[in-house]
C-alpha positions in Angstrom: 0.6 -37.5 -11.5 -2.6 -36.0 -12.7 -4.3 -36.7 -9.4 -1.5 -35.0 -7.6 -1.7 -32.0 -9.9 -5.4 -31.4 -9.2 -4.8 -32.0 -5.5 -2.1 -29.3 -5.3 -4.3 -26.9 -7.2 -7.3 -27.4 -5.0 -5.3 -26.8 -1.8 -3.0 -24.0 -2.9 -1.9 -21.7 -0.1 -3.6 -18.3 0.2 -1.7 -15.2 -0.8 -0.2 -13.6 2.3 -0.6 -9.9 2.3 0.9 -7.7 5.0 -0.5 -4.1 5.5 1.8 -1.7 7.3 0.0 1.3 8.6 -1.4 3.2 11.6 -4.1 1.0 13.1 -7.1 -1.2 12.4 -10.5 -2.1 13.8 -11.4 -5.7 13.0 -14.7 -5.9 14.9 -16.6 -6.0 11.6 -14.1 -7.9 9.5 -15.5 -9.9 6.5 -16.4 -13.4 7.4 -15.0 -14.8 4.1 -11.5 -13.3 4.8 -8.9 -14.5 7.2 -7.5 -11.4 8.8 -5.1 -11.9 11.7 -4.9 -9.8 14.8 -2.6 -6.7 14.2 1.1 -7.2 14.9 2.0 -4.2 17.1 5.6 -3.4 16.0 5.5 -0.2 18.0 4.3 -1.8 21.2 0.9 -2.0 22.9 -1.7 0.7 22.1 -3.8 1.7 25.1 -6.5 3.4 23.0 -8.9 0.9 21.5 -9.0 1.8 17.7 -12.6 0.6 17.4 -13.8 3.4 19.7 -12.5 6.1 17.4 -14.3 7.6 14.4 -13.2 6.4 11.0 -11.7 9.9 10.2 -9.3 9.5 13.1 -5.7 9.2 11.8 -5.3 6.0 13.9 -7.8 4.3 11.5 -6.0 5.2 8.3 -4.9 1.6 8.1 -8.5 0.4 8.4 -9.5 2.6 5.4 -6.7 1.2 3.4 -7.7 -2.4 4.2 -11.3 -1.8 3.3 -10.6 -0.1 0.0 -8.1 -2.8 -0.9 -10.7 -5.5 -0.3 -13.4 -3.6 -2.2 -11.1 -3.5 -5.3 -9.8 -7.1 -4.9 -13.3 -8.7 -4.8 -13.9 -12.3 -3.6 -12.2 -14.5 -6.2 -8.7 -14.7 -4.7 -7.9 -16.6 -1.6 -5.8 -14.2 0.6 -4.7 -14.0 4.2 -4.2 -10.6 5.7 -1.7 -9.6 8.3 -2.2 -6.0 9.7 1.0 -4.4 11.0 1.0 -1.3 13.2 4.2 0.9 13.1 2.8 3.9 15.1 3.1 3.9 18.9 0.5 5.0 21.5 1.2 8.7 20.8 1.2 8.3 17.0 4.9 8.4 16.6 7.2 6.2 14.4 10.7 4.9 14.8 13.0 3.1 12.4 13.1 0.2 14.9 9.4 -0.2 14.5 9.8 -0.6 10.8 12.7 -3.1 11.2 10.4 -5.2 13.4 7.6 -4.9 10.9 9.8 -6.1 8.0 11.3 -8.9 10.1 7.8 -10.1 11.0 6.7 -9.9 7.3 9.5 -12.1 6.0 7.8 -15.0 4.1 4.7 -12.9 3.2 4.0 -12.7 -0.6 3.4 -8.9 -0.8 3.2 -5.8 1.4 0.7 -2.9 1.1 2.3 0.2 2.5 0.3 3.5 2.5 2.5 5.0 5.2 6.2 5.8 5.5 8.9 6.7 8.1 9.9 10.3 7.8 13.4 11.4 8.6 15.4 14.6 7.9 19.0 13.7 8.1 20.9 10.9 6.3 20.8 7.8 8.4 22.6 4.5 8.1 21.2 1.0 8.6 18.0 1.3 6.6 16.5 -2.2 6.5 16.4 -4.2 3.3 13.1 -4.6 1.5 13.0 -8.4 0.9 9.3 -8.7 0.2 7.5 -7.4 -2.9 6.0 -4.2 -1.8 3.4 -1.7 -3.2 4.0 1.7 -1.5 2.3 5.1 -1.7 4.7 7.7 -3.0 3.5 10.3 -0.5 2.9 14.0 -0.7 4.8 16.9 0.8 2.1 18.1 3.3 1.2 17.7 7.0 4.8 18.2 8.3 6.5 16.4 5.4 8.8 19.2 4.2 11.1 19.6 1.2 14.1 18.0 3.0 12.1 15.1 4.4 12.8 11.5 3.2 10.4 8.7 3.5 11.3 5.0 4.1 10.7 2.7 2.3 9.9 5.1 -0.6 13.5 6.4 -0.5 14.7 3.0 -1.7 13.2 3.6 -5.2 14.0 2.4 -7.7 14.2 -1.1 -6.1 13.5 -4.5 -7.5 11.0 -5.3 -4.8 9.2 -1.9 -4.8 6.3 -0.6 -6.8 5.9 3.1 -6.0 2.4 4.3 -6.6 1.1 7.8 -7.2 -2.4 9.4 -7.6 -4.0 11.3 -10.4 -7.3 13.1 -10.8 -9.3 13.8 -14.0 -9.5 17.2 -15.4 -13.1 18.6 -15.8 -14.1 18.3 -19.4 -11.0 16.4 -20.5 -9.7 12.8 -20.5 -6.3 14.1 -19.5 -5.0 13.6 -16.0 -3.8 16.0 -13.4 -1.0 15.1 -10.9 -0.1 16.8 -7.6 3.0 18.9 -7.9 3.8 18.1 -4.2 4.1 14.3 -4.9 7.3 12.8 -3.6 9.8 10.9 -5.7 8.2 11.9 -9.0 10.9 10.4 -11.1 10.5 6.9 -9.5 6.7 6.5 -9.4 6.0 3.3 -11.4 2.2 3.7 -11.8 -0.6 6.1 -11.1 -4.2 5.4 -10.0 -7.3 7.6 -9.4 -7.5 9.8 -6.3 -10.7 10.2 -4.4 -13.7 11.7 -6.2 -14.1 14.0 -3.2 -16.6 12.0 -1.2 -14.4 9.1 0.1 -12.4 9.3 3.3 -9.3 7.7 1.8 -7.5 9.9 -0.6 -4.3 10.6 -2.4 -1.6 8.0 -3.0 -2.9 6.0 0.0 -6.1 5.3 -2.0 -4.1 4.8 -5.2 -1.8 2.2 -3.7 -4.7 0.2 -2.3 -6.3 0.3 -5.7 -3.0 -0.8 -7.4 -2.5 -3.9 -5.3 -6.2 -4.8 -5.4 -6.2 -4.8 -9.2 -2.8 -6.5 -9.5 -3.9 -9.5 -7.3 -7.4 -9.6 -8.8 -6.3 -9.7 -12.4 -2.8 -11.4 -12.2 -1.4 -14.6 -10.8 1.1 -14.1 -8.0 3.8 -16.2 -9.8 4.1 -13.8 -12.7 2.7 -10.6 -11.1 5.4 -8.2 -12.4 5.1 -9.6 -16.0 1.3 -9.4 -15.9 1.3 -5.8 -14.7 3.8 -4.9 -17.5 1.5 -6.4 -20.1 -1.5 -4.5 -18.7 0.3 -1.2 -18.8 -1.3 1.8 -20.5 -0.6 5.5 -20.7 -2.6 8.6 -19.7 -1.9 12.1 -20.9 -1.2 14.7 -18.3 -2.1 18.4 -18.4 0.9 20.7 -18.8 3.3 17.7 -18.9 5.0 16.2 -21.9 5.5 12.7 -20.6 2.3 10.6 -20.0 1.9 8.6 -16.8 1.5 4.8 -16.6 -1.4 2.8 -15.1 -2.8 -0.7 -15.6 
């Protein structure tokens, strides 16, 4: 029995992480990480992402992937499955998300720094069966007051951690949060925004940080409990209630 115990520990399966986003360039992927070819839920993309500059919206997913890996470090054995839900013209459809979530069944966790925007109530939203860390989003760049985002709109949900961003006030340890953040009542945890020099900003950066820390510091089997134990609070300027982080 002891021999079997050590054998199973040595050959434990890698953590399967799906990243749902705009696009990826894997020409320079880390040699010590298994990263699969992107699953194109929105169909074939005729523009090669690697020919675009890193500030191009198509490579938002690549920035998320790189920041996630930089926070995670090299200790955990993970397997990454990039998933693209934006078509050749940068558009989304709910069907693309349905395909993405169907493909990701059986994964351990999803990293979602994107969202499907819609303006009228729609039926048939897909179920979120995989534990997911999703950026809360901000009302900007066409996301108006009456816009909803999927899967963020599902919050609160047993399989969803909604992540927001905060910045530090100059000369104070208190935090500042963006008044344009979406679903403010349902944001579970906050993490730092860009310092101003990084290309990845806002809740997209925050959610990549959140999952990186969670998988780095916690075991997958008790991830939720571990995060709850690591929880701490930060005071917010002009707000009575503090925000949570870990």
